[in-house]
C-alpha positions in Angstrom: -0.2 -0.2 -0.1 1.6 2.8 -1.1 4.6 1.3 -0.7 4.7 1.4 3.0 3.8 4.3 3.1 0.6 4.9 4.6 -0.8 5.6 8.8 -2.7 1.8 9.0 0.9 0.1 6.7 1.2 -3.4 9.0 4.8 -2.9 9.0 5.2 -5.7 12.2 4.6 -9.7 11.5 4.6 -11.6 14.4 5.2 -15.1 14.0 5.4 -17.9 15.7 9.0 -19.3 16.4 8.4 -22.7 16.2 6.7 -21.8 12.1 9.0 -19.5 11.8 11.3 -20.0 9.2 8.5 -21.6 6.9 6.3 -17.8 7.7 9.7 -16.1 6.7 10.2 -18.2 3.6 6.7 -17.6 2.8 7.0 -13.5 3.5 10.5 -13.1 1.2 9.2 -15.5 -1.6 6.6 -12.6 -1.9 8.2 -9.4 -1.6 10.8 -10.7 -4.0 8.1 -11.5 -6.6 7.0 -7.9 -6.4 7.3 -5.5 -9.4 9.2 -2.4 -8.8 9.1 0.2 -11.2 7.6 3.1 -13.2 4.3 4.1 -11.0 2.4 4.9 -13.8 2.9 1.3 -15.3 0.2 -0.7 -14.2 1.9 -3.7 -13.6 4.6 -2.4 -11.6 3.8 -2.8 -7.4 6.1 -1.3 -5.9 7.1 2.7 -6.8 9.5 6.0 -5.1 9.5 7.0 -2.4 7.3 10.3 -1.8 10.7 12.7 -1.6 14.4 12.2 -0.8 14.3 13.1 3.1 12.2 10.0 3.3 14.5 8.0 1.3 16.8 8.5 3.3 15.1 8.6 6.4 13.7 5.1 5.4 17.4 3.6 4.9 18.5 6.0 8.2 15.9 3.8 10.3 16.4 0.3 8.9 20.5 1.0 9.8 19.7 1.5 13.2 17.6 -2.3 13.8 19.7 -3.1 16.9 19.1 -6.6 16.8 17.7 -7.5 13.5 19.6 -8.5 10.8 18.4 -8.8 7.0 18.1 -11.3 5.4 21.2 -11.7 3.3 20.8 -15.0 1.6 17.5 -15.5 0.7 17.0 -12.9 -1.7 17.8 -9.3 -2.5 20.6 -6.8 -0.1 19.0 -4.0 1.9 17.0 -0.9 -0.3 18.9 -2.3 -3.5 17.8 0.7 -5.8 16.1 0.6 -8.6 16.0 4.6 -9.4 16.9 7.4 -7.6 13.6 7.3 -5.2 12.6 3.5 -5.7 13.9 1.2 -3.4 12.7 -3.2 -3.5 10.6 -4.5 -0.8 13.2 -5.5 2.4 12.4 -8.1 5.1 14.1 -7.7 7.9 13.8 -11.4 9.7 14.7 -12.0 14.1 14.1 -8.8 14.5 14.3 -6.8 18.8 10.6 -6.7 19.8 12.7 -3.0 21.1 14.8 -2.3 18.4 14.0 1.3 16.1 13.3 -0.7 13.5 10.4 -2.8 15.5 9.0 0.5 17.6 9.0 3.4 14.9 6.4 4.1 12.1 9.4 3.3 8.9 7.2 4.4 6.0 9.0 2.7 3.5 9.3 -1.2 1.7 10.2 -2.5 4.8 8.9 -5.4 6.8 9.6 -6.3 10.3 9.1 -10.3 11.4 9.1 -10.6 15.2 9.2 -14.4 16.5 7.0 -14.4 19.3 6.8 -18.2 21.8 3.0 -17.6 22.8 -0.5 -16.4 22.0 -0.1 -14.2 25.8 3.7 -13.1 24.5 2.3 -12.2 21.1 -0.2 -9.9 21.9 2.7 -8.3 24.6 4.4 -7.9 21.6 2.0 -6.3 19.9 1.1 -3.7 22.6 5.1 -3.0 23.1 4.6 -0.2 21.2 3.2 3.9 21.3 1.3 3.7 18.0 -1.9 1.3 18.1 -3.7 2.4 14.5 -3.9 -1.1 13.1 -3.9 -5.0 13.3 -4.6 -8.3 12.0 -4.7 -11.5 13.5 -4.1 -14.4 10.6 -6.1 -17.6 12.3 -8.3 -20.9 11.3 -9.5 -21.1 15.1 -11.9 -17.7 14.9 -12.9 -17.7 18.6 -9.2 -17.6 19.8 -8.2 -14.6 16.9 -11.8 -12.4 18.7 -10.1 -13.3 21.7 -6.8 -11.8 20.4 -8.8 -8.6 19.2 -10.1 -7.5 22.4 -6.4 -8.1 23.9 -4.6 -5.3 21.7 -5.1 -2.1 21.4 -5.4 -1.2 18.6 -8.0 1.3 16.5 -8.9 -1.6 13.9 -8.3 -4.7 14.3 -9.3 -7.7 11.7 -9.3 -11.1 11.0 -7.5 -12.9 8.1 -7.4 -9.7 6.4 -7.6 -6.5 6.1 -9.9 -3.8 6.1 -11.5 -0.6 7.5 -15.6 -0.4 9.3 -16.3 2.6 7.5 -19.4 2.5 10.2 -17.5 3.5 13.1 -15.1 6.4 14.0 -11.6 6.0 12.6 -8.4 6.5 14.9 -6.5 4.5 17.5 -4.9 4.3 20.7 -1.8 5.9 22.5 0.2 8.4 20.2 -2.2 7.0 17.5 -5.2 8.1 18.7 -5.5 11.8 18.6 -8.9 12.5 17.2 -11.4 9.9 16.0 -12.6 11.1 12.1 -15.9 11.5 11.3 -17.0 12.4 15.2 -14.5 14.9 15.5 -14.5 18.8 13.9 -17.3 20.8 12.7 -20.9 19.9 13.9 -19.5 16.6 16.1 -18.8 16.7 19.6 -16.3 17.5 22.0 -15.5 14.0 23.3 -17.2 10.5 23.1 -15.9 6.6 24.5 -16.4 4.3 21.1 -16.6 1.1 20.8 -13.1 0.1 18.0 -13.9 -1.8 16.0 -12.8 -5.0 15.2 -14.3 -7.1 12.6 -13.3 -10.6 10.6 -12.1 -10.3 6.8 -14.8 -11.9 4.4 -13.0 -10.4 1.2 -13.9 -7.2 -1.1 -17.1 -6.9 -1.6 -18.6 -5.1 -3.8 -19.9 -1.3 -3.1 -23.7 -0.9 -2.3 -24.5 1.5 -5.4 -28.1 2.2 -4.6 -27.5 3.6 -0.9 -26.8 7.5 -1.1 -23.9 9.1 0.8 -24.6 9.7 5.0 -23.5 13.2 6.3 -21.3 13.1 9.3 -24.0 14.9 11.5 -26.3 12.1 10.5 -24.0 8.9 10.8 -23.3 10.4 14.1 -27.2 10.6 15.1 -27.2 6.7 13.6 -24.6 5.9 15.9 -25.6 7.7 19.1 -29.0 6.2 18.7 -27.7 2.3 18.4 -25.5 3.3 21.4 -22.1 2.3 19.2 -21.2 6.2 20.6 -21.6 7.3 23.9 -21.5 10.6 25.4 -18.2 10.1 27.8 
C-alpha cells in the first residue's frame, strides 16, 4: 500500500517461533516477486518514495535496527536502488521487539518479522508500541482470533485480512489516538467514548451504489441511537 507509506501499514509481522522459518520463507518469496518500477506502469507494485528525505529516513531507520538482521541469503540486499527514489521491498528477520525498526513508523517498503513464543507473548509484543492504529491476526480458530482482537490495543483490528469499518469512527490508541475521523470537527461532539471495531475479513465487497451517502452529522446520530457511540 503506497510503497509502505501509509499510517495503517502493518510493517511488524509476529510469527510463531515454531513456524518461524516457514513464515519467513513465504514472506520473502512474496516480497521478491513484487514488480518494482515506474508508478505509471499498471504492472508496477512498488514505486518511488515520496521524496529524497523520506528515502534517507527509511534507510537510516533500517540501519538502526539493533538486534535485527537482514535476510541477505534469501533474495535481495537492503534497499537495492532501482531509481533515485525507488527501493525494493526488504524483509528483516529476528528483529528484537524493542529495536528501532520495530518501534518506529518507517513509512517505506520494509517489513520486520518478529518471533513470539505464545499467544500471550504475541499480545505483549503487539502492545509494546507507542502506536495503535490497525492490526490483523491470521488464524483458523476464529474465536481465538476474536480473543486476541479484544486484547490488542489498536484502533481497528481484522481477522484474516485487512479492512476498515467505515460504519465506525476511525482512530487508534496512544500516539495514534488523537481524534476520531467522522466524529470530531464542526458539528461533532467534544468528547465521545467509542467502541472500536474488530471485524472478520470476508473478502472484497461490491459497493452499494443504491445507498445514498450519509453526512457525518447524520452518521453520528445513527451511532448514538444504536449505542455504538456514548457521550463521555
